[in-house]
C-alpha positions as CSV (number, residue, x, y, z in Angstrom):
1,M,-60.2,20.2,-85.0
2,A,-63.6,20.5,-87.1
3,K,-63.9,23.2,-89.0
4,K,-66.6,26.2,-88.0
5,K,-68.9,27.0,-90.3
6,K,-70.6,30.7,-91.3
7,V,-73.3,31.9,-89.9
8,I,-76.0,31.8,-93.1
9,E,-78.1,35.3,-93.0
10,L,-81.7,34.8,-94.2
11,K,-82.9,37.9,-94.1
12,S,-82.9,38.8,-97.9
13,K,-84.6,35.6,-98.7
14,R,-88.3,37.0,-96.7
15,I,-88.3,33.3,-95.3
16,E,-92.1,33.3,-93.2
17,F,-94.1,31.1,-91.5
18,T,-97.1,31.0,-88.8
19,L,-96.7,28.1,-85.6
20,D,-100.3,28.8,-83.3
21,K,-101.4,31.6,-85.4
22,V,-98.3,34.0,-84.5
23,L,-96.5,35.3,-87.5
24,Y,-92.0,34.2,-87.9
25,K,-89.3,35.9,-89.8
26,L,-86.2,33.6,-90.1
27,E,-83.8,36.1,-89.7
28,S,-80.3,33.9,-89.4
29,F,-79.5,30.4,-89.5
30,N,-76.1,29.0,-87.3
31,P,-75.5,25.3,-88.9
32,N,-72.9,25.1,-85.9
33,S,-75.8,24.8,-83.2
34,M,-77.9,24.0,-85.7
35,T,-80.0,27.3,-84.3
36,L,-82.0,30.2,-85.8
37,A,-82.8,34.1,-84.8
38,L,-86.0,34.8,-85.5
39,L,-88.3,37.6,-85.4
40,R,-91.5,37.1,-83.7
41,L,-94.7,39.5,-84.9
42,D,-97.5,39.2,-82.4
43,T,-100.2,41.5,-82.2
44,D,-98.3,44.4,-81.7
45,E,-95.3,43.4,-80.8
46,K,-92.1,42.4,-82.4
47,T,-90.0,39.7,-80.7
48,Y,-86.7,38.8,-81.4
49,I,-86.0,34.6,-80.2
50,Y,-82.3,33.2,-80.6
51,D,-81.3,29.8,-80.4
52,F,-84.8,28.5,-81.7
53,P,-83.9,24.8,-82.7
54,F,-83.7,24.1,-86.7
55,A,-85.6,20.8,-86.1
56,H,-89.1,22.5,-84.4
57,L,-89.1,24.4,-87.7
58,P,-92.1,23.3,-90.3
59,K,-90.7,20.7,-92.5
60,E,-91.5,23.2,-95.5
61,I,-89.2,26.0,-94.5
62,K,-87.0,22.9,-93.5
63,K,-86.8,22.2,-97.6
64,I,-86.4,25.4,-98.2
65,V,-83.0,26.7,-95.3
66,K,-81.4,23.0,-96.2
67,P,-78.6,23.0,-93.5
68,N,-76.4,20.5,-95.1
């Protein structure tokens, strides 16, 4: 049986990116399912997004997170 990896907290690194004119902040990364928890900062509202696929991140952000 495969060993479970711990969830990596990214809040302290303050990683942000913009996608379709919307700002996103990375909260945590789950290497077991290769998904992220994000905070979406739209005009006047904040929305948490869970299970955001790692593959959909911009290339620059993937280099920072490094799933291995």
